[in-house]
PDB file of N, CA, C and O in Angstrom:
ATOM      1  N   GLY A   1       1.152  17.305   5.038  1.00  0.00           N
ATOM      2  CA  GLY A   1       1.661  17.867   4.412  1.00  0.00           C
ATOM      3  C   GLY A   1       0.265  18.711   3.369  1.00  0.00           C
ATOM      4  O   GLY A   1      -0.701  18.124   2.881  1.00  0.00           O
ATOM      5  N   SER A   2       0.543  20.035   3.278  1.00  0.00           N
ATOM      6  CA  SER A   2      -0.424  20.629   2.108  1.00  0.00           C
ATOM      7  C   SER A   2      -1.010  19.807   0.547  1.00  0.00           C
ATOM      8  O   SER A   2      -0.288  18.963   0.016  1.00  0.00           O
ATOM      9  N   THR A   3      -2.229  20.145   0.006  1.00  0.00           N
ATOM     10  CA  THR A   3      -2.611  19.189  -0.648  1.00  0.00           C
ATOM     11  C   THR A   3      -1.436  19.203  -2.154  1.00  0.00           C
ATOM     12  O   THR A   3      -0.878  20.267  -2.423  1.00  0.00           O
ATOM     13  N   GLY A   4      -1.220  18.196  -2.855  1.00  0.00           N
ATOM     14  CA  GLY A   4      -0.112  18.073  -3.892  1.00  0.00           C
ATOM     15  C   GLY A   4       0.932  17.980  -3.496  1.00  0.00           C
ATOM     16  O   GLY A   4       1.776  17.857  -4.384  1.00  0.00           O
ATOM     17  N   SER A   5       1.517  17.981  -1.892  1.00  0.00           N
ATOM     18  CA  SER A   5       2.480  17.971  -1.827  1.00  0.00           C
ATOM     19  C   SER A   5       3.174  16.472  -1.755  1.00  0.00           C
ATOM     20  O   SER A   5       2.629  15.373  -1.659  1.00  0.00           O
ATOM     21  N   PRO A   6       4.647  16.844  -1.838  1.00  0.00           N
ATOM     22  CA  PRO A   6       5.189  15.525  -1.584  1.00  0.00           C
ATOM     23  C   PRO A   6       5.448  14.727  -0.291  1.00  0.00           C
ATOM     24  O   PRO A   6       5.958  15.166   0.740  1.00  0.00           O
ATOM     25  N   GLN A   7       5.081  13.692  -0.488  1.00  0.00           N
ATOM     26  CA  GLN A   7       5.289  12.824   1.328  1.00  0.00           C
ATOM     27  C   GLN A   7       6.387  11.615   0.899  1.00  0.00           C
ATOM     28  O   GLN A   7       7.113  11.348  -0.058  1.00  0.00           O
ATOM     29  N   ALA A   8       6.127  11.189   1.905  1.00  0.00           N
ATOM     30  CA  ALA A   8       7.489  10.068   2.062  1.00  0.00           C
ATOM     31  C   ALA A   8       7.585   9.058   0.529  1.00  0.00           C
ATOM     32  O   ALA A   8       8.562   8.706  -0.131  1.00  0.00           O
ATOM     33  N   GLY A   9       6.290   8.842   0.375  1.00  0.00           N
ATOM     34  CA  GLY A   9       6.142   7.576  -0.537  1.00  0.00           C
ATOM     35  C   GLY A   9       5.369   8.055  -1.959  1.00  0.00           C
ATOM     36  O   GLY A   9       5.074   7.293  -2.880  1.00  0.00           O
ATOM     37  N   GLY A  10       5.095   9.625  -1.907  1.00  0.00           N
ATOM     38  CA  GLY A  10       4.194   9.618  -3.149  1.00  0.00           C
ATOM     39  C   GLY A  10       3.485  11.113  -2.848  1.00  0.00           C
ATOM     40  O   GLY A  10       3.876  11.847  -1.940  1.00  0.00           O
ATOM     41  N   PHE A  11       2.475  11.413  -3.678  1.00  0.00           N
ATOM     42  CA  PHE A  11       2.295  12.362  -3.302  1.00  0.00           C
ATOM     43  C   PHE A  11       0.577  12.718  -2.889  1.00  0.00           C
ATOM     44  O   PHE A  11      -0.272  12.014  -3.436  1.00  0.00           O
ATOM     45  N   VAL A  12       0.265  13.471  -2.226  1.00  0.00           N
ATOM     46  CA  VAL A  12      -1.235  13.516  -1.790  1.00  0.00           C
ATOM     47  C   VAL A  12      -1.880  14.453  -2.942  1.00  0.00           C
ATOM     48  O   VAL A  12      -1.135  15.399  -3.197  1.00  0.00           O
ATOM     49  N   VAL A  13      -2.794  14.438  -3.527  1.00  0.00           N
ATOM     50  CA  VAL A  13      -3.809  15.266  -4.480  1.00  0.00           C
ATOM     51  C   VAL A  13      -5.153  15.185  -4.254  1.00  0.00           C
ATOM     52  O   VAL A  13      -5.651  14.077  -4.055  1.00  0.00           O
ATOM     53  N   PRO A  14      -6.000  16.428  -4.248  1.00  0.00           N
ATOM     54  CA  PRO A  14      -7.267  16.398  -3.814  1.00  0.00           C
ATOM     55  C   PRO A  14      -8.247  15.670  -4.735  1.00  0.00           C
ATOM     56  O   PRO A  14      -8.204  15.798  -5.959  1.00  0.00           O
ATOM     57  N   CYS A  15      -9.270  14.780  -3.992  1.00  0.00           N
ATOM     58  CA  CYS A  15     -10.046  13.879  -4.447  1.00  0.00           C
ATOM     59  C   CYS A  15     -11.041  14.443  -5.592  1.00  0.00           C
ATOM     60  O   CYS A  15     -11.732  15.456  -5.479  1.00  0.00           O
ATOM     61  N   ARG A  16     -10.974  13.531  -6.791  1.00  0.00           N
ATOM     62  CA  ARG A  16     -12.115  13.935  -7.866  1.00  0.00           C
ATOM     63  C   ARG A  16     -11.459  15.329  -8.398  1.00  0.00           C
ATOM     64  O   ARG A  16     -12.134  16.356  -8.475  1.00  0.00           O
ATOM     65  N   ASN A  17     -10.172  15.277  -8.734  1.00  0.00           N
ATOM     66  CA  ASN A  17      -9.599  16.457  -9.394  1.00  0.00           C
ATOM     67  C   ASN A  17      -8.213  15.579 -10.323  1.00  0.00           C
ATOM     68  O   ASN A  17      -6.997  15.559 -10.133  1.00  0.00           O
ATOM     69  N   PRO A  18      -9.115  14.912 -11.375  1.00  0.00           N
ATOM     70  CA  PRO A  18      -7.824  14.857 -12.249  1.00  0.00           C
ATOM     71  C   PRO A  18      -7.016  15.610 -12.929  1.00  0.00           C
ATOM     72  O   PRO A  18      -6.125  15.039 -13.558  1.00  0.00           O
ATOM     73  N   LYS A  19      -7.094  16.826 -12.974  1.00  0.00           N
ATOM     74  CA  LYS A  19      -6.041  17.668 -13.185  1.00  0.00           C
ATOM     75  C   LYS A  19      -4.936  17.739 -12.491  1.00  0.00           C
ATOM     76  O   LYS A  19      -3.875  18.093 -13.005  1.00  0.00           O
ATOM     77  N   ALA A  20      -5.062  17.403 -11.212  1.00  0.00           N
ATOM     78  CA  ALA A  20      -4.023  17.641 -10.375  1.00  0.00           C
ATOM     79  C   ALA A  20      -3.160  16.726 -10.225  1.00  0.00           C
ATOM     80  O   ALA A  20      -1.979  16.885  -9.917  1.00  0.00           O
ATOM     81  N   LEU A  21      -3.999  15.223 -10.544  1.00  0.00           N
ATOM     82  CA  LEU A  21      -3.288  13.830 -10.876  1.00  0.00           C
ATOM     83  C   LEU A  21      -2.706  13.986 -12.140  1.00  0.00           C
ATOM     84  O   LEU A  21      -1.512  13.696 -12.216  1.00  0.00           O
ATOM     85  N   ALA A  22      -3.316  14.406 -13.220  1.00  0.00           N
ATOM     86  CA  ALA A  22      -2.551  14.419 -13.961  1.00  0.00           C
ATOM     87  C   ALA A  22      -1.192  15.465 -13.992  1.00  0.00           C
ATOM     88  O   ALA A  22      -0.174  15.298 -14.664  1.00  0.00           O
ATOM     89  N   GLY A  23      -1.431  16.358 -13.253  1.00  0.00           N
ATOM     90  CA  GLY A  23      -0.125  16.711 -13.141  1.00  0.00           C
ATOM     91  C   GLY A  23       1.029  16.275 -12.428  1.00  0.00           C
ATOM     92  O   GLY A  23       2.188  16.429 -12.814  1.00  0.00           O
ATOM     93  N   LYS A  24       0.546  15.550 -11.033  1.00  0.00           N
ATOM     94  CA  LYS A  24       1.423  14.703 -10.347  1.00  0.00           C
ATOM     95  C   LYS A  24       2.036  13.510 -11.406  1.00  0.00           C
ATOM     96  O   LYS A  24       3.248  13.338 -11.533  1.00  0.00           O
ATOM     97  N   LEU A  25       1.290  12.930 -11.945  1.00  0.00           N
ATOM     98  CA  LEU A  25       2.196  12.182 -12.918  1.00  0.00           C
ATOM     99  C   LEU A  25       2.873  12.455 -14.130  1.00  0.00           C
ATOM    100  O   LEU A  25       3.699  11.753 -14.713  1.00  0.00           O
ATOM    101  N   THR A  26       2.315  13.812 -14.504  1.00  0.00           N
ATOM    102  CA  THR A  26       3.271  14.010 -15.281  1.00  0.00           C
ATOM    103  C   THR A  26       4.821  14.513 -14.838  1.00  0.00           C
ATOM    104  O   THR A  26       5.894  14.378 -15.427  1.00  0.00           O
ATOM    105  N   SER A  27       4.482  15.152 -13.547  1.00  0.00           N
ATOM    106  CA  SER A  27       6.005  15.278 -13.013  1.00  0.00           C
ATOM    107  C   SER A  27       6.787  13.859 -12.381  1.00  0.00           C
ATOM    108  O   SER A  27       7.913  13.838 -11.883  1.00  0.00           O
ATOM    109  N   LEU A  28       6.166  13.084 -12.496  1.00  0.00           N
ATOM    110  CA  LEU A  28       6.895  11.885 -11.882  1.00  0.00           C
ATOM    111  C   LEU A  28       7.292  11.306 -13.375  1.00  0.00           C
ATOM    112  O   LEU A  28       8.364  10.704 -13.440  1.00  0.00           O
ATOM    113  N   LEU A  29       6.569  11.431 -14.493  1.00  0.00           N
ATOM    114  CA  LEU A  29       7.323  10.807 -15.385  1.00  0.00           C
ATOM    115  C   LEU A  29       8.546  11.579 -15.991  1.00  0.00           C
ATOM    116  O   LEU A  29       9.171  11.255 -17.000  1.00  0.00           O
ATOM    117  N   GLN A  30       8.804  12.850 -15.044  1.00  0.00           N
ATOM    118  CA  GLN A  30       9.712  13.546 -16.078  1.00  0.00           C
ATOM    119  C   GLN A  30      10.710  14.111 -14.907  1.00  0.00           C
ATOM    120  O   GLN A  30      11.433  15.092 -15.074  1.00  0.00           O
ATOM    121  N   ASP A  31      10.645  13.382 -13.751  1.00  0.00           N
ATOM    122  CA  ASP A  31      11.492  13.268 -12.668  1.00  0.00           C
ATOM    123  C   ASP A  31      12.294  12.065 -12.225  1.00  0.00           C
ATOM    124  O   ASP A  31      12.225  11.777 -11.030  1.00  0.00           O
ATOM    125  N   LYS A  32      12.981  11.387 -12.953  1.00  0.00           N
ATOM    126  CA  LYS A  32      13.505  10.369 -12.674  1.00  0.00           C
ATOM    127  C   LYS A  32      13.655   9.965 -10.801  1.00  0.00           C
ATOM    128  O   LYS A  32      13.335   8.960 -10.166  1.00  0.00           O
ATOM    129  N   GLY A  33      14.139  10.974 -10.484  1.00  0.00           N
ATOM    130  CA  GLY A  33      15.165  11.156  -9.012  1.00  0.00           C
ATOM    131  C   GLY A  33      14.018  10.880  -8.159  1.00  0.00           C
ATOM    132  O   GLY A  33      14.127  10.251  -7.106  1.00  0.00           O
ATOM    133  N   THR A  34      12.781  11.402  -8.658  1.00  0.00           N
ATOM    134  CA  THR A  34      11.617  11.518  -7.271  1.00  0.00           C
ATOM    135  C   THR A  34      10.969  10.169  -7.559  1.00  0.00           C
ATOM    136  O   THR A  34      10.627   9.427  -6.639  1.00  0.00           O
ATOM    137  N   ARG A  35      10.793   9.839  -8.921  1.00  0.00           N
ATOM    138  CA  ARG A  35      10.605   8.079  -9.146  1.00  0.00           C
ATOM    139  C   ARG A  35      11.199   7.185  -8.306  1.00  0.00           C
ATOM    140  O   ARG A  35      10.498   6.386  -7.687  1.00  0.00           O
ATOM    141  N   GLN A  36      12.720   7.201  -8.159  1.00  0.00           N
ATOM    142  CA  GLN A  36      13.220   6.206  -7.827  1.00  0.00           C
ATOM    143  C   GLN A  36      13.195   6.452  -6.047  1.00  0.00           C
ATOM    144  O   GLN A  36      13.236   5.464  -5.314  1.00  0.00           O
ATOM    145  N   SER A  37      13.135   7.682  -5.543  1.00  0.00           N
ATOM    146  CA  SER A  37      13.162   7.994  -4.547  1.00  0.00           C
ATOM    147  C   SER A  37      12.095   7.057  -3.796  1.00  0.00           C
ATOM    148  O   SER A  37      12.322   6.073  -3.092  1.00  0.00           O
ATOM    149  N   PHE A  38      10.860   7.645  -4.146  1.00  0.00           N
ATOM    150  CA  PHE A  38       9.473   7.034  -3.956  1.00  0.00           C
ATOM    151  C   PHE A  38       9.513   5.751  -3.712  1.00  0.00           C
ATOM    152  O   PHE A  38       9.278   5.273  -2.603  1.00  0.00           O
ATOM    153  N   GLY A  39       9.886   4.931  -4.977  1.00  0.00           N
ATOM    154  CA  GLY A  39      10.176   3.531  -5.126  1.00  0.00           C
ATOM    155  C   GLY A  39      10.669   3.009  -3.737  1.00  0.00           C
ATOM    156  O   GLY A  39       9.978   2.377  -2.938  1.00  0.00           O
ATOM    157  N   THR A  40      12.194   3.439  -3.550  1.00  0.00           N
ATOM    158  CA  THR A  40      12.962   3.009  -2.771  1.00  0.00           C
ATOM    159  C   THR A  40      12.536   3.018  -1.409  1.00  0.00           C
ATOM    160  O   THR A  40      12.915   2.139  -0.635  1.00  0.00           O
ATOM    161  N   HIS A  41      11.516   4.260  -0.937  1.00  0.00           N
ATOM    162  CA  HIS A  41      10.712   4.152  -0.223  1.00  0.00           C
ATOM    163  C   HIS A  41       9.615   3.311   0.175  1.00  0.00           C
ATOM    164  O   HIS A  41       9.458   2.957   1.343  1.00  0.00           O
ATOM    165  N   ASN A  42       9.033   3.061  -0.546  1.00  0.00           N
ATOM    166  CA  ASN A  42       7.901   2.163  -0.379  1.00  0.00           C
ATOM    167  C   ASN A  42       8.294   0.572  -0.404  1.00  0.00           C
ATOM    168  O   ASN A  42       7.843  -0.455   0.102  1.00  0.00           O
ATOM    169  N   ARG A  43       9.371   0.924  -1.261  1.00  0.00           N
ATOM    170  CA  ARG A  43       9.990  -0.796  -1.033  1.00  0.00           C
ATOM    171  C   ARG A  43      10.252  -1.004   0.294  1.00  0.00           C
ATOM    172  O   ARG A  43       9.586  -1.837   0.909  1.00  0.00           O
ATOM    173  N   ARG A  44      11.323  -0.228   0.961  1.00  0.00           N
ATOM    174  CA  ARG A  44      11.027  -0.479   2.092  1.00  0.00           C
ATOM    175  C   ARG A  44      10.042  -0.753   3.180  1.00  0.00           C
ATOM    176  O   ARG A  44      10.091  -1.625   4.047  1.00  0.00           O
ATOM    177  N   VAL A  45       9.193   0.107   2.976  1.00  0.00           N
ATOM    178  CA  VAL A  45       8.057   0.191   3.875  1.00  0.00           C
ATOM    179  C   VAL A  45       7.262  -1.296   3.656  1.00  0.00           C
ATOM    180  O   VAL A  45       6.591  -1.802   4.557  1.00  0.00           O
ATOM    181  N   ILE A  46       7.433  -1.887   2.382  1.00  0.00           N
ATOM    182  CA  ILE A  46       6.695  -3.184   2.195  1.00  0.00           C
ATOM    183  C   ILE A  46       7.765  -4.242   2.494  1.00  0.00           C
ATOM    184  O   ILE A  46       7.397  -5.372   2.172  1.00  0.00           O
ATOM    185  N   GLU A  47       8.772  -4.184   2.930  1.00  0.00           N
ATOM    186  CA  GLU A  47       9.591  -4.918   3.268  1.00  0.00           C
ATOM    187  C   GLU A  47       9.464  -5.336   4.932  1.00  0.00           C
ATOM    188  O   GLU A  47       9.357  -6.411   5.521  1.00  0.00           O
ATOM    189  N   GLU A  48       9.525  -4.112   5.304  1.00  0.00           N
ATOM    190  CA  GLU A  48       9.511  -3.912   6.699  1.00  0.00           C
ATOM    191  C   GLU A  48       7.927  -4.505   7.394  1.00  0.00           C
ATOM    192  O   GLU A  48       7.837  -5.203   8.404  1.00  0.00           O
ATOM    193  N   ARG A  49       7.109  -4.153   6.792  1.00  0.00           N
ATOM    194  CA  ARG A  49       5.665  -4.519   7.256  1.00  0.00           C
ATOM    195  C   ARG A  49       4.932  -5.765   7.005  1.00  0.00           C
ATOM    196  O   ARG A  49       3.915  -6.123   7.600  1.00  0.00           O
ATOM    197  N   ASN A  50       5.699  -6.554   5.826  1.00  0.00           N
ATOM    198  CA  ASN A  50       5.215  -7.850   5.393  1.00  0.00           C
ATOM    199  C   ASN A  50       6.345  -8.712   5.232  1.00  0.00           C
ATOM    200  O   ASN A  50       7.324  -8.315   4.600  1.00  0.00           O
ATOM    201  N   SER A  51       6.307  -9.856   5.744  1.00  0.00           N
ATOM    202  CA  SER A  51       7.078 -11.173   5.631  1.00  0.00           C
ATOM    203  C   SER A  51       6.434 -12.205   5.431  1.00  0.00           C
ATOM    204  O   SER A  51       5.248 -12.405   5.693  1.00  0.00           O
ATOM    205  N   TYR A  52       7.423 -13.122   4.810  1.00  0.00           N
ATOM    206  CA  TYR A  52       6.378 -14.637   4.498  1.00  0.00           C
ATOM    207  C   TYR A  52       5.524 -15.189   5.677  1.00  0.00           C
ATOM    208  O   TYR A  52       4.335 -15.501   5.743  1.00  0.00           O
ATOM    209  N   SER A  53       6.496 -15.203   6.545  1.00  0.00           N
ATOM    210  CA  SER A  53       6.215 -16.075   8.198  1.00  0.00           C
ATOM    211  C   SER A  53       5.015 -15.064   8.784  1.00  0.00           C
ATOM    212  O   SER A  53       4.038 -15.507   9.387  1.00  0.00           O
ATOM    213  N   ARG A  54       5.216 -13.743   8.537  1.00  0.00           N
ATOM    214  CA  ARG A  54       3.564 -12.854   9.216  1.00  0.00           C
ATOM    215  C   ARG A  54       2.476 -13.450   8.315  1.00  0.00           C
ATOM    216  O   ARG A  54       1.595 -14.145   8.821  1.00  0.00           O
ATOM    217  N   GLU A  55       2.503 -13.228   7.125  1.00  0.00           N
ATOM    218  CA  GLU A  55       1.426 -13.894   5.996  1.00  0.00           C
ATOM    219  C   GLU A  55       1.040 -15.088   6.141  1.00  0.00           C
ATOM    220  O   GLU A  55      -0.155 -15.299   5.932  1.00  0.00           O
ATOM    221  N   MET A  56       1.819 -16.106   6.494  1.00  0.00           N
ATOM    222  CA  MET A  56       1.188 -17.554   6.858  1.00  0.00           C
ATOM    223  C   MET A  56       0.680 -17.466   7.923  1.00  0.00           C
ATOM    224  O   MET A  56      -0.404 -18.049   7.962  1.00  0.00           O
ATOM    225  N   GLU A  57       1.136 -16.725   9.346  1.00  0.00           N
ATOM    226  CA  GLU A  57       0.518 -17.016  10.519  1.00  0.00           C
ATOM    227  C   GLU A  57      -1.092 -16.069  10.296  1.00  0.00           C
ATOM    228  O   GLU A  57      -2.150 -16.394  10.833  1.00  0.00           O
ATOM    229  N   LYS A  58      -0.888 -14.817   9.333  1.00  0.00           N
ATOM    230  CA  LYS A  58      -2.664 -14.521   9.108  1.00  0.00           C
ATOM    231  C   LYS A  58      -3.759 -15.458   8.605  1.00  0.00           C
ATOM    232  O   LYS A  58      -4.928 -15.680   8.917  1.00  0.00           O
ATOM    233  N   MET A  59      -2.799 -15.967   7.593  1.00  0.00           N
ATOM    234  CA  MET A  59      -3.294 -17.622   6.454  1.00  0.00           C
ATOM    235  C   MET A  59      -3.856 -18.488   7.971  1.00  0.00           C
ATOM    236  O   MET A  59      -5.056 -18.597   8.226  1.00  0.00           O
ATOM    237  N   ASN A  60      -2.791 -19.034   8.847  1.00  0.00           N
ATOM    238  CA  ASN A  60      -3.486 -19.906   9.399  1.00  0.00           C
ATOM    239  C   ASN A  60      -4.692 -19.485  10.561  1.00  0.00           C
ATOM    240  O   ASN A  60      -5.362 -20.315  11.176  1.00  0.00           O
ATOM    241  N   ARG A  61      -4.769 -18.414  10.664  1.00  0.00           N
ATOM    242  CA  ARG A  61      -5.410 -18.026  11.658  1.00  0.00           C
ATOM    243  C   ARG A  61      -6.885 -17.538  10.953  1.00  0.00           C
ATOM    244  O   ARG A  61      -7.880 -17.336  11.650  1.00  0.00           O
ATOM    245  N   LEU A  62      -6.883 -17.415   9.796  1.00  0.00           N
ATOM    246  CA  LEU A  62      -8.191 -17.142   8.983  1.00  0.00           C
ATOM    247  C   LEU A  62      -8.516 -18.399   8.493  1.00  0.00           C
ATOM    248  O   LEU A  62      -9.719 -18.456   8.238  1.00  0.00           O
ATOM    249  N   TYR A  63      -7.802 -19.633   8.216  1.00  0.00           N
ATOM    250  CA  TYR A  63      -8.192 -21.256   8.418  1.00  0.00           C
ATOM    251  C   TYR A  63      -8.497 -22.025   9.524  1.00  0.00           C
ATOM    252  O   TYR A  63      -8.958 -23.156   9.373  1.00  0.00           O
ATOM    253  N   GLU A  64      -8.274 -21.503  10.732  1.00  0.00           N
ATOM    254  CA  GLU A  64      -8.883 -21.536  11.917  1.00  0.00           C
ATOM    255  C   GLU A  64     -10.143 -21.073  12.162  1.00  0.00           C
ATOM    256  O   GLU A  64     -11.090 -21.787  12.494  1.00  0.00           O
ATOM    257  N   GLU A  65     -10.172 -19.900  12.006  1.00  0.00           N
ATOM    258  CA  GLU A  65     -11.415 -19.208  12.207  1.00  0.00           C
ATOM    259  C   GLU A  65     -12.314 -20.158  11.229  1.00  0.00           C
ATOM    260  O   GLU A  65     -13.259 -20.703  11.798  1.00  0.00           O
ATOM    261  N   ILE A  66     -12.159 -20.423   9.892  1.00  0.00           N
ATOM    262  CA  ILE A  66     -13.292 -20.532   9.251  1.00  0.00           C
ATOM    263  C   ILE A  66     -13.423 -22.201   9.338  1.00  0.00           C
ATOM    264  O   ILE A  66     -14.375 -22.739   8.773  1.00  0.00           O
ATOM    265  N   ALA A  67     -12.326 -23.088  10.145  1.00  0.00           N
ATOM    266  CA  ALA A  67     -12.638 -24.449  10.629  1.00  0.00           C
ATOM    267  C   ALA A  67     -13.752 -24.438  11.904  1.00  0.00           C
ATOM    268  O   ALA A  67     -14.702 -25.161  12.204  1.00  0.00           O
ATOM    269  N   LYS A  68     -13.201 -23.375  12.424  1.00  0.00           N
ATOM    270  CA  LYS A  68     -14.218 -23.116  14.073  1.00  0.00           C
ATOM    271  C   LYS A  68     -15.789 -22.664  13.259  1.00  0.00           C
ATOM    272  O   LYS A  68     -16.798 -23.309  13.543  1.00  0.00           O
ATOM    273  N   GLU A  69     -15.832 -21.882  12.573  1.00  0.00           N
ATOM    274  CA  GLU A  69     -17.334 -21.934  11.870  1.00  0.00           C
ATOM    275  C   GLU A  69     -18.065 -22.974  11.467  1.00  0.00           C
ATOM    276  O   GLU A  69     -19.191 -23.270  11.866  1.00  0.00           O
ATOM    277  N   ARG A  70     -17.345 -23.584  10.586  1.00  0.00           N
ATOM    278  CA  ARG A  70     -17.461 -25.025   9.979  1.00  0.00           C
ATOM    279  C   ARG A  70     -17.947 -25.802  11.133  1.00  0.00           C
ATOM    280  O   ARG A  70     -19.078 -26.267  11.274  1.00  0.00           O
ATOM    281  N   GLN A  71     -16.916 -25.886  11.966  1.00  0.00           N
ATOM    282  CA  GLN A  71     -17.553 -26.752  13.065  1.00  0.00           C
ATOM    283  C   GLN A  71     -18.691 -26.638  14.077  1.00  0.00           C
ATOM    284  O   GLN A  71     -19.267 -27.488  14.757  1.00  0.00           O
ATOM    285  N   ALA A  72     -18.834 -25.291  13.958  1.00  0.00           N
ATOM    286  CA  ALA A  72     -20.074 -24.822  15.054  1.00  0.00           C
ATOM    287  C   ALA A  72     -21.660 -24.850  14.082  1.00  0.00           C
ATOM    288  O   ALA A  72     -22.782 -24.876  14.588  1.00  0.00           O
ATOM    289  N   THR A  73     -21.341 -24.835  12.567  1.00  0.00           N
ATOM    290  CA  THR A  73     -22.533 -24.888  12.192  1.00  0.00           C
ATOM    291  C   THR A  73     -23.223 -26.384  12.002  1.00  0.00           C
ATOM    292  O   THR A  73     -24.408 -26.663  11.820  1.00  0.00           O
ATOM    293  N   ALA A  74     -21.901 -27.367  12.122  1.00  0.00           N
ATOM    294  CA  ALA A  74     -22.544 -28.563  11.469  1.00  0.00           C
ATOM    295  C   ALA A  74     -23.057 -29.211  12.886  1.00  0.00           C
ATOM    296  O   ALA A  74     -23.610 -30.300  12.730  1.00  0.00           O
ATOM    297  N   ARG A  75     -23.004 -28.911  13.756  1.00  0.00           N
ATOM    298  CA  ARG A  75     -23.426 -29.200  14.726  1.00  0.00           C
ATOM    299  C   ARG A  75     -25.031 -29.087  15.182  1.00  0.00           C
ATOM    300  O   ARG A  75     -25.380 -29.447  16.306  1.00  0.00           O
TER     301      ARG A  75
END
């Protein structure tokens, strides 16, 4: 979308443009419906992309990687 336009879960504003950021934050403070819409969308995205079991699988792989590295350096 164009700069400053609403996306599914928020606004895109130009980098290093505090005035544009402040404007969008102000509009969110004044528009409960948009805040709720963004919140609902973003919560759904997080729930779809993350789960406890998936995060534990990532942690397990990380620990296995660390253990292998330590075993390799201990030899």
